[in-house]
Every structure is written in structure tokens, then in C-alpha cells.
TIDOSE-488630 format. One line per field, with one value per residue (C-alpha): x, y, z. Coordinates in Angstrom, 3 decimals. Example, Ala and Ser with C-alpha at 12.3 -4.5 7.8 and 13.67 -1.06 7.14 Angstrom:
BEGIN
px	[12.300|13.670]
py	[-4.500|-1.060]
pz	[7.800|7.140]
***
This chain:
BEGIN
px	[0.158|1.550|0.814|0.148|3.417|4.635|1.887|3.097|6.539|5.216|6.513|9.118|12.878|15.449|18.792|21.160|24.013|26.938|25.039|27.971|28.449|26.948|23.636|23.633|23.366|21.063|18.714|18.568|16.813|15.006|13.449|13.529|11.461|9.180|7.686|9.265|6.945|7.642|10.199|13.577|16.690|19.782|22.800|25.888|29.571|32.917|33.002|31.479|32.047|30.028|26.911|26.634|26.900|24.521|22.192|22.515|21.425|17.978|16.885|17.824|15.713|12.604|12.688|12.363|9.787|13.172|14.731|18.855|20.910|24.690|26.527|30.115|30.061|33.126|30.215|33.521|34.149|32.100|32.185|31.270|28.276|27.441|27.101|25.063|21.155|22.100|23.963|20.992|19.301|16.068|13.737|16.368|15.855|12.694|14.037|11.508|14.197|17.364|19.062|22.225|23.986|27.617|30.147|32.960|35.254|39.025|41.761|41.030|43.244|42.449|42.841|46.504|46.840|44.590|45.949|44.566|44.189|41.677|40.049|39.693|38.282|35.228|34.009|34.641|32.482|30.078|29.509|30.441|29.399|26.285|25.299|25.853|24.479|21.063|20.753|21.387|18.314|16.362|16.745|14.554|11.974|11.139|10.026|7.663|4.035|3.240|5.025|7.625|7.172|10.039|11.738|15.195|16.558|20.052|21.553|23.052|24.748|24.595|27.680|26.401|24.322|27.033|30.740|33.169|36.755|38.900|36.393|36.322|36.087|33.494|31.111|31.536|30.285|27.357|26.355|27.117|24.366|21.682|21.841|21.659|18.938|16.855|18.004|16.387|13.068|12.308|12.994|11.220|8.272|5.521|6.817|5.514|9.417|9.603|13.242|14.226|16.873|17.963|20.616|22.107|24.250|26.166|26.278|28.470|30.150|32.714|33.023|35.264|37.510|37.717|37.663|41.352|42.708|42.043|43.179|40.622|41.979|40.259|37.760|36.632|37.256|34.524|31.381|33.077|31.081|27.847|25.410|25.405|23.678|22.857|22.393|19.619|17.929|18.326|17.277|13.968|13.748|14.700|12.298|9.686|9.995|9.887|7.329|4.501|1.474|2.972|1.255|3.738|6.956|9.112|11.581|13.652|14.743|17.532|17.776|20.679|21.549|20.047|23.593|23.971|23.787]
py	[0.036|3.285|6.101|9.181|10.435|8.019|9.544|13.291|12.758|10.504|11.471|14.233|14.925|14.741|15.634|14.853|16.389|14.035|10.580|8.221|7.258|8.405|10.861|11.074|7.665|6.609|9.378|7.861|4.771|5.774|8.466|5.607|3.243|5.867|6.443|3.063|3.308|6.433|8.691|10.483|10.590|11.751|11.021|12.893|12.638|12.516|8.599|7.927|4.477|4.483|5.954|3.466|0.684|2.547|2.555|-1.437|-1.626|0.881|-0.908|-4.558|-3.508|-1.650|-2.513|0.064|2.080|4.733|5.747|7.134|8.996|9.002|12.507|12.774|15.911|18.573|21.302|22.960|23.692|26.286|25.549|21.963|23.454|25.375|23.110|20.672|21.195|21.509|18.474|16.522|14.147|16.050|13.935|14.331|18.497|19.519|19.364|19.404|19.051|19.549|18.094|19.503|17.094|16.906|19.154|18.085|18.685|18.698|18.882|19.947|23.358|25.783|29.535|30.175|27.029|26.431|25.598|27.652|25.160|23.588|26.442|27.188|23.167|23.526|26.935|25.362|22.310|23.706|26.829|28.068|24.866|24.661|28.130|27.530|24.307|25.641|28.505|25.789|24.257|27.609|28.704|25.383|25.708|29.294|29.768|26.137|28.516|31.952|31.026|28.867|24.712|22.794|22.251|22.774|21.018|21.742|19.781|21.736|21.188|21.343|22.993|25.639|27.111|26.102|26.259|24.416|23.784|22.916|23.234|26.966|26.766|24.173|26.332|28.874|27.335|25.815|28.955|30.503|27.714|28.942|31.970|31.493|29.369|32.034|34.947|32.524|31.639|35.144|36.043|32.926|33.372|35.022|31.382|27.932|26.480|25.710|26.238|24.407|22.957|19.977|20.270|17.128|16.379|14.166|11.293|8.191|8.346|8.413|12.477|11.564|9.118|12.721|14.552|12.828|12.130|8.488|7.704|4.962|4.353|8.567|8.133|5.060|7.172|9.941|7.645|5.461|4.620|6.118|5.364|8.193|8.731|7.061|8.317|6.765|8.849|11.809|10.641|9.711|13.568|13.979|11.962|13.209|17.261|16.348|14.566|17.349|18.753|21.372|23.855|22.844|24.023|22.061|25.196|23.654|20.706|19.917|16.140|15.118|11.634|11.244|11.511|14.499|18.850]
pz	[-0.113|-0.963|1.909|2.118|1.614|-1.434|-2.825|-2.724|-4.012|-6.736|-9.941|-8.108|-10.008|-6.409|-6.837|-3.664|-3.618|-1.636|-2.434|-2.328|1.583|4.698|4.845|1.015|0.246|3.029|1.595|-2.063|-0.461|2.195|-0.923|-2.987|-0.944|0.273|-3.660|-5.642|-8.170|-9.867|-8.826|-10.451|-8.506|-9.460|-7.473|-6.856|-5.907|-6.322|-6.052|-9.022|-9.278|-5.303|-6.780|-9.458|-6.879|-5.130|-8.406|-8.820|-5.041|-4.912|-8.034|-6.887|-4.045|-5.315|-9.031|-12.145|-11.083|-9.539|-11.935|-11.719|-12.945|-11.506|-11.647|-10.832|-9.845|-7.102|-5.435|-5.613|-8.301|-9.953|-13.569|-12.608|-10.703|-13.241|-16.371|-13.709|-14.429|-19.060|-19.148|-17.559|-19.641|-20.427|-18.400|-14.926|-15.518|-14.486|-10.871|-7.697|-4.985|-3.721|-0.712|-0.064|1.407|0.093|3.116|4.949|7.552|8.007|10.072|14.428|14.375|16.228|15.287|14.443|13.930|10.718|7.695|4.722|1.847|4.687|5.716|1.628|1.095|3.771|2.643|-0.916|0.026|2.630|1.668|-1.631|-3.310|-1.371|-2.737|-6.369|-6.624|-5.282|-7.532|-10.285|-9.394|-7.962|-11.468|-12.713|-9.778|-10.783|-14.053|-13.158|-13.203|-11.367|-8.596|-8.814|-7.029|-5.610|-2.274|-1.197|1.622|3.221|5.708|7.931|11.308|15.216|14.703|13.661|16.472|18.936|17.750|19.295|19.779|17.119|14.999|13.684|10.390|10.424|12.210|10.632|7.615|8.814|10.803|6.797|5.784|8.022|7.559|3.975|4.268|6.757|4.201|1.031|2.743|4.117|-0.294|-1.741|1.013|-1.768|-3.843|-3.437|-3.399|0.094|1.708|4.779|6.894|9.033|11.189|12.836|16.346|16.171|13.233|12.832|8.803|7.028|8.560|11.122|8.768|6.645|9.139|10.534|7.660|6.890|10.677|11.379|14.983|15.334|13.791|15.904|19.241|18.215|18.548|21.155|24.615|22.591|20.289|18.525|15.168|11.453|8.154|8.640|11.068|9.401|5.768|7.184|8.385|4.620|2.949|5.980|5.623|1.039|1.707|3.878|2.520|0.187|2.294|4.992|5.572|8.295|7.684|10.909|12.847|14.463|15.279|18.253|19.858|23.251|25.257|23.167|24.683]
***
């Protein structure tokens, strides 16, 4: 039996950035499970082979009702983002939902010792890349009818609300996302384009592995003795907000595990 949420999502084209692992991967699977008979997914990440594997996994689970187009994309590369929509096959260009999930963190250096390449990469991905993707997809949404229509869901972080030592740059990027999201929602208030943000707390993904330069022992230590959120936990919230009736805007959601405060 198709749920009300599944019916609302049916026929939509959904773009997910950072879909090769973690929250992005789980979100792709959750959308497919929720509306398995009529859905289009555009999955982007730097590792296309992972996207191809994910597409096969989804097809094996839900069948051919979900059409998937994997795209190798580094959202930190402005030229690639600029041509993103135009390079999509025609059947995938009418974007209904953008999930701005791609993001990263590098290092734990404190102010005074922060490495410039790390700083630049975090801002290029977490802030500039997200804004460029938003503008590329927003053009499609604004062209739909007199008032436009579509959903933009930004994955922020509790770090954008509660800065912590050793994370000043990452926290600053997520605070920037939060401000951008809030301003954009006000700018588009007279349209039918919904602007929403989900701020996860501690989630166990490849996030810490990247932060510590691939050092698995350091990454594992972050989650030792606690039960962190999973990518699936956040994916469920993403699909939930996208699947509300069009008059409902879940503008702001903070989700963290019960050990965190």
C-alpha cells in the first residue's frame, strides 16, 4: 500500500549531493523506498563508482520504478555546478527537490594554526558549493508556473548553532549555511518554493574519517562509548519534510542523539 507521503513524492525528480555515502546515500535509499513506483533520483558525488553501486542496490531492492542518474560532481568546482542542470538528460532536468547534503570537515586545528588549504576547501564545499547548487536548481523551480514550485533542503549541523574548540572553520561554514537558508526562505516567501534546513548532531559516517585524514582509530574514538545517530536517522527526516503537503514548511529541525546536549 502506498502511503500518503509516497503519493506526494510520486513523479518527482530529486537531486541529492554527496550521495556516495553516509546521510546522502541513506537519503537516496529512503526516497526510493517511500515512493518506489514513480521517482527520479539524480545522485551526485566525487566518487561515481560508489554512485553506480548505489544505483544497482536501489534497483535490486525496489525495481525499475525509480529511475536513477549518477553524476560525478565536485560541488566545490563552480564551473561543474554551472553546467550541471544543462548537462542532465532532459527527463531529469525538471528538478523538484534539491537536498544539499555534500559537506566536509578537515582537521581539528585551533585559530592561529588553521591550515589555509583546509579552510579554503571547507568553505568551497560547505558554503560556496551549496550556494552554487542552490542557484542552479532554483532557476528550474522558479520557472515552474507563476509562483514557482520546489523544495530545497539544506543539511546543516548542530555545529552551526553551538561552535566548539578545534572546529572553528567547520562551525563557521555551517553557521553561514543557516543564515543563507533563513534569508532565502524570507526572499521566497511569496512563492511556492519551500526552504528547509535539518541540523544533525553527532552522526556516525565517514565524516570523522575525513576529518582525521583517514586515521580509522581516531575516527572510531569519536564514537566510543556512545550511540550516535546514523545516516538512516537523518534520511528519514529529509524524506519526512519533503513529503509534507505543499502548504507545510518544516523550516528548521534539530536532531541529535540522546547523549548529546
